N, C-alpha and C positions, 0 to 999 in steps of 0.2 A: 674180365676179358670179353665176356658175352655182351655186357652193357656197352663197352667201347665199340664193339662190332655193330651193335644196333644203332648207336649214335652215328657212326660213319655211314651206315645205310640210309639213315634219315637225311643226313647232310647231302649225300649223293642224289637221293630222290628229289630233294628240294632244289638242288642245283639244276637238275634236269628239267624240273617243272618250270623253273624260272627261264631256262633256255628255250623250252618249248613255247612259253608264253610270249617271248620277245622275238624269236627268230622268224621274221617275216619273209626273208628272201630264201630260206631253206638251205643255208650253207652250213648249218650246225655250229654257228658262231654268233656272238653278239657283236654287231658292228653298227656304224653310223647309218647305213642303208636301212636297217631294221627300224631305227628310231625315226628316220625321216618318213618312211612309209607309214608307220603308226601315227605320226604326227599329222600327216596330210589326210589321213582317213577320218580325223576328228571333224565333226560338223563345224563350219565357220572358220576353219583354218585357211582354206584356199581363198586367195584374193583375186578378184577380177580387176585387172589394171584400169580399164576404162571407167568402171564404176567408182573405183577408189579415187582416181585423179579428179573426176567430176565432183565428187563429194568434197574433196579437200580444197578445190579452187573456186567453186561456184560463188562463194560469198564475196570474193575480192576481185574476180576477173570476169570479163565479158565472155560470151559464148565462143567467139572466134579465137580468143587466146587459149581457152581450154581445149578446143578442138585441135589447135596447133600443137599443144602440149601432148595430146593423146596420139596424134599422127606422128609427131617427131619426138621431142623430149621437152620437159618443162623448161630447161635452159634455152632451147631453140625457140621457145615461145616467149622468150625474154622475161620469164619469171625470175626475179633476182635470187641468187644463191642464198642470200640471207633469209629470204622467205621460205625457201625449200628447207633450209637447215632448221628453221623454227618448227615447221610442220613435222620434220623428222624427229625432233626432240619430243614433240607432243605424242607422236606415235610410240616412241620408246617408253615414255612415261605411262601411257595408257596400257601397253602390253605388260609393263612391269607391275602395275597394280593388279592386273589379272593374275600374274604369276604369284603375287603375294597371297591371293585367295587360295591357291593350292596348298601353300604351307599351313595356313590357319585352319583349313578344312580337313587336313589329314587326320585320320584316326591312327592309333598305334596298336594294331592287332599283333599278337605274338605267334610264334611257331609257324608251322607250314601254312596256316590259314592266311597269313599275310601275303603269300605269293600272288594271289589273285589281284591284289591292289597294286603291285609293282609296275606292270606294263602301263596301266592307266595313268599312274602318277608321272612316270617318265615321259610318256607320250604327251601328256598335257603340258608339261614344262617345255619340252622341245617344240610342241605344237605352237605355243605362243611365240617362241623364238623364231619359228618358221614363218609365222604370220608377220612378225616384225620385219623379217628378212625380205619377204615379198614386197611389202610396202616401201621399204628403203630402196630396193632395186628399182621400183617404178618411179619413185620421186627423183632418183638420180639418173634416169634416162634409159634403163634397161627395158626391152620390149616385154610383152606378155610371155611368161614361161608356160610350157605345156604341163598343166597339173591335173590332166585327166588320166585316169587309169586305163591301161591297155591290157585287158585281162586282169591279172593280179599284179601287174608291174607298172611302174611309172617310166616315162621316157628317160633313156640313159643320159641324154644331154641335160635335162632338167635335174636329174639326180646328181650329176657331177658338178653342175653349177652350184647347187645348194650345198654340196659337200665343201666346195671352195669357200662359200660364204661362211659356213660353220667354222672352217679352218681359220679364216680371217678373224672371226669373232674370238677365237681362243688363241690367236697368235701363233699358229702352227707355221713353221718356216716354209716359205715359198707360196703360201696361199694368197697373201696380199698381192704380190707381184703378178701371180697368175690371173687373179680377178681383174687387175688393172689392164692386163694384156687383153682379156676378153672385152673389156669396156672400149679399149682403143680399137680393136677389130670391128666392133659394132659401129663405133663413131665414124670410121673412115670407109664404111660400107663393104667390108669383106663379106663374100658370099656366105649365106647361112650354112650351106652344106660343108664349107671349109671350116667354119667355126665349130660345127658339130663334130667334124673329124678330129679337130684339135682337142676337144673335150673328151672324146670317147676312145680315141686310139692314137692320137697324134702328139703334138708338142706339149700340150698342157696335161695330158692324161697321167704321166708319171707323178706330177704334183698331186693330182686327185688321189692316186693310189697311196701316196705318202701320207696325205691328210687322213684318209680312211683308216690306214694302219694305226696312226697315232690315236685316233678316236677308239678303235677297237680295243687297244690296251687300256685306255683311260676308262671306258665304259664298263669293261669287264671287272675292273678293280672297284669302280664305284658301286656297281650293282651287287657284287658279292661280298664286298668288305664288311658292310654293316651287319649282314646276317651272321657272320661268324665271330663277331665280337660278343662278349658276354651279355646276353639278354637285350642287345640293341636291335630293334627291328630293322629289317632291310629298308623300309620306307624312311625311317629316321636316319639311317646311314646315308641313303641317297640324297635326300633333301638337305640334311644337315651337313653333308660332306661336300657341298659346293653348288648344288642346284637350288639356289636361294634367291630371294628378292634382291639381296645385295650383289650377287654375282651377275644378275641379268643385265643391268644397265651398262657396266663396263664392257661386256661382250658386244652389246648392240652399238655402243659408242665406237668401238674399234671398227665395226663394219661401216658405220656412218662416215667416219673419218677417212676410210679408204675410198668409199664410193663418191664422196664429194670432191675428190681430187683426181678426176679422170677426164678424158676428152669428151665424155658424154655430158659433162656439166659445163662445157664451154658453149658460148653463144654462137661462135663461128669456128670452123675447122680451118686451120692454116694449110697452105699448099705444102709446106714442109712436113706436116703431119700426114697428109694424104700420100706423099711420096714414099713414106716408110711402109712398104708392103711386106713387113717382117713376117707376119703370120701366114700370109699367102705363100711366100717363098718357102718357109719352113715346112708348112703342111704339104705343099706340092712335093717337096723332097721326100716326106714320109710316104706319100702315096705311090711314088715311083720306086721306092725301095723293095 
């Protein structure tokens, strides 16, 4: 009985140590915000849109075309979607190779000592996923997102947009449509403050919360499941349980497929699209409630 009690105490202490190591937003839970914050804090994960687009297009396109792509979108600069898709595939493959390095480099420490490795390994995996996400957003017409820290927090609009992207990658219901709604709003020139309202407390926010809730359950299971299996280290449980080289590409492909089919990838915006002030009307109703 005493041994069982000691075992339970060790388990509880380990669970708390894992939680303390991962809980970045201080809400006493493991959620997608924690993982995004950790990922964005890794050197090299944050992508500058201007620098990235210049680097990707300078070999094939003249300066004026690249400047137009930066000021507007690659599609508006008449860069063919086929070319953008090819670069997107290269981006995904590059980040996928980086992710494979995590798996091969992982040690397999046992017991409580492994706790220190968990946040770093998870952050690295999702860090590469966030890096791919930013690059794909910029290739398919999204503007620079605010990835600067304000105190110990990231901008809520940025956080919620990235949550939608992650939800799209994992096929969470509603995330794909919400992301396309965002793209359409940007394409037809909806005011930035209205888009931010939709993301943080308006029409799109319930989808963000739904995606975040789904990830909270998924990640808690992933992070803790491996530890409580017989002699299977947490790191082995996490990486072997789905965060792998094989799972990375399908997730990124889902996001790519979503982003390549929005108004932001169109060369011209038709009047019929501009007349659909769906987001403005819905957000305005939210604001007056």
